[in-house]
N, C-alpha and C positions, 0 to 999 in steps of 0.2 A: 177534797174539793171545797168543802164548806170553809175550812181553815184558810185556804188560799183566797176565797172571796172575802172573808172577814178581814184578812190582812189588807187586801186592796181597798176595801171600803173605809177602813180606819186610818190608813196611811196619810191621806190628805189632812185629816183632822189633827193627827199627831204632829205632822210637819208644820201645819199652820200655827199650832200652839207653841211649838218650839221657836218658830220665826218671831211670833209676838214677844216671847220671853227674851229674845235676843235684841229686840229693838229698844234703844234707850228711851227713857221717859223724857218728854220734852221739858225744857227749862221754862220757868214762868214767862220769860220774854219771848220764847218760841211759841208758847201758848197764846200770848197776846198777839203776836204777828199772824198766827193762824186765824185770828179773829179781826185782822185789819188794823191793829194798834202797833205803832212803832215808837219806841222811846228814842228821842234824839237830844242833841245838845244845842242850845243857842249860844253862839260863840261869845256873846257879850258877857257871859258868865266869867270868861277868862280875858276880859279886855285889857287887863294890866299886863298881859303877856302877848307876844307875837302869835300870829296864827299857827306857826309851826309848833309852838308850845301848847296852844289850845288843842291841836290835833293829837299831840302826845297825851295830854290829860284825858281827852275823850277816849282814846284807845285804852289808857290805863283803867278807865271806869267800865270798859267793856261795851261802850255805846257805839253803834254802827252807823248813826246818821247825825248830820250836823246842819244847822241853819247858821249861815255866817252873816254877821252884820256888815253893811257897807262901811268901808273905812277901817276895817280891822287891819293893822299893820301886818305885813306878810312875814317878815323875819329878816335876819342878817343877810341872807343871800340876795334878797330883793330890797336892798337898802332904800328907804324912802318911799317904797311902793305899798299900797294898801289894797284891800279887796274891793272890787267893783268893776263896772263896765269899762273903765279906763285901762284895765290890764291888757297888754298885747297878747297876741295868739300864743307865743312861746311861754309866757308866764302863766296863762290860763291852763295850758297843757301840763306844765310842771306842777301846779297846785292840784289839779285833778289827779294826777298820777301820785303825788305825795299822799293825798287822802286815801286813794285806793290801796296804796302800799300798806296802810295801817288798817285796812278793812273798813273804811269809813266812806259813806256816800254823802256828797253835798246835795241835800234835798231842797234847800231854799236859801233865800237871802232876805234880809230885812232888819230893821224897819226902814223902808225906802219912802221918802217924803219930799219929792222935788217941789220947788217953788214955782217952776214953770213947766209946761208940757214937753219941753224939748228932750228931756232925758228919758222919757218913757220908752220910746222905740229902742233906744240903746240898752235900756235895762232889760226889756223883754228878749231882745236878741242875745244879750249876754247870758241870761238865765237858760235860754234854749241851748246855746253853745256849751254851757257847763253841765248840761244834763239835769237841770233842776226841775222840780215839780211845781213850785209855787214861789210867788213873790209876796212877802209880808210888807204891807204898805199902808199909808194913810193919804189917799188921793185928795187933791183939791176937788171940791164939788163940781167945778166947771170941767174937770178932766174925765168925768165918768164915761162918756161915750167913747172917747179915745182909749181909755183903759180897757173897756169891755171889748172893743174891736181888736186891740192888740192881744188880749188874752185868747181870743178865738183864733187869731192869725198864727200865734206861736204855740198854741196848745199848752199854755202855762196858766195855772190857777192863780187867782188873786185872793190873798188872805188879809183881810182888813183888820188892823190892830186898833185896840182901844186904849190909847194913852189917856191919862187923867185930863180933866178940864184944864184948858179950853179946847182940847182936841174935839173935832167935829163928831168923832165916833165913840165918845166915852160911854154912851149907853147903847144897848142892843137895838132900841127903838130907832135911834138915829141911823145906824147901819142899815136896818131893814127899810127905812124910809128912802135911802139913796140907792140901795143895791138889792132890795128884797125881790124885785120883779125882773132882775137882770139874769144873765146866763148862769146856769147852775155851777159853772166853774168859778163863780165869784161868791165869797162868803167871809166868815170871820176868822181872824186869829184871836182866839179868846184868851186874853190875859186876865186870869181869874183873880189875881192879886189886886190889880188896878181897880177892878169893879168894886171890891170890898173896901178898898181905901177911899173910894168915892161915895161910900154909904149905900151901895147896891148889894143885894144878896146874890152871890155868885151862882147858886143853884137856880134861882129864878131866871137869871140871865141866860144860863145854858139852855133852860127849857124854852125860852123865847126864841132862841136861835136854832131850834131843832131842825135838822136838815140843811142848815146853812153854815156849819162849822167846818172849815178847811183844815185848821191846825190850831194848836194851843201853845201859849207861853205858860207852862204849868208850874205851880208853886204852892207853898203854904206860907202864911204870914202870922206874925205875932199879934196879940191883942194890943190895943192902944196903950201906950205908956206915956206918962207925963214927961214933958220935956223932949220927946222924940219927934222929929219932924215927920217921919214916915214909918209906918208899921213895917219892920224889916222882915226879910225872908227867914224862915226857920225850916228845920228838917221836917219833911212831909209826915203828917200824922201827929205832929206835936203842936200845931197852931190852931187857928180858928176857922179854917176853910173847909173842914169836913172833906178831906181828900177821898176817903172811901165813898162818901155820898156822891161826890162829883164823878168818880169813875163809874159808879153804878148807874148814874143818870146817862152818861155817855154810852154805856152798854145798852141801856134801854132804847136809846136813839139809834143804835146800830152804827155809831160813829166809826169811820175808818180814816185814819190819818196819823199825823205825827204829833206827839207830845214833846215839845222842845223844853228841856230843862233850862230854866232861866233862874239861876240862884244868885241873888244880888246881896250877898252878905259874906263876911269872912273872905273878902276878895283875894287876899294874898295866899290863903291856904284853905280853899273851899272843897277840895277833893274829898276829905274825910266826911264832911257833912253830906255832900252829894251822894257818896256811897251809901249812906244811911237812907237817903231819900229813895234811891233805887231799890234798896232792900225792902222798904215799906211798900213801894209800888208792886214789887214782885209778890209780896205777901197777899196783897189785895187781889192781884190778878189771879193768883192761885185759887182764891175763894170765888171769884166771879166766873172763871172759866173752868 
């Protein structure tokens, strides 16, 4: 009787331990996703190639999310057509299905920067139709009430990008001035490289935007070199941006969103470099989580 009771009491423990032993250890990217971080691709990285090739390269890298820039040529099947709200219903369906067939979700589009307010409604309707989460953009200051209203109407987040001067939003202070008191669905697309190129400290900028970061154009850049017009992108962890420090800051902020890889160097053959960026990201994620 005692042996039977002992067997019954220890069986769940034994079974539970065996079950745990059989469960695979999560990959670094799975760990990151469990904590709300998603690694994606900004399609401008592959702007020398049609979107079909960009999706192939994204799949090759094992990335499951993509932010597509407006105007990215679609590919030979859609000769002369590019990504954007002008796509007809059939083309939209085909592009969505093509991405899904490669295990990729189109999460956003940008950078969208219309000169007049007319395009905003079409852009938000397009994002909704395509199942996107956010629009990366740089609104004219006069359009803010319209943009906020459309964001609420369509349930699409607004991720404001910081191109270098003379962009209105080149500093976090400017973004907060125009959008800091608006709907929580409005925030920053933090391009950490542009901040540093403009003489700002990227960590200080991230801290200022605590709670207002929707997504990132994530990168590392080289130190200033004589004769070079712009500090070019480098493999993460080898440049001056303290990638580990930025990721740690975002963890402290409990950021949840998409890190769009925007690698603007070695344009014709950037996949090997990007693969090393991903490896570094995974190494840091393993330490942080």
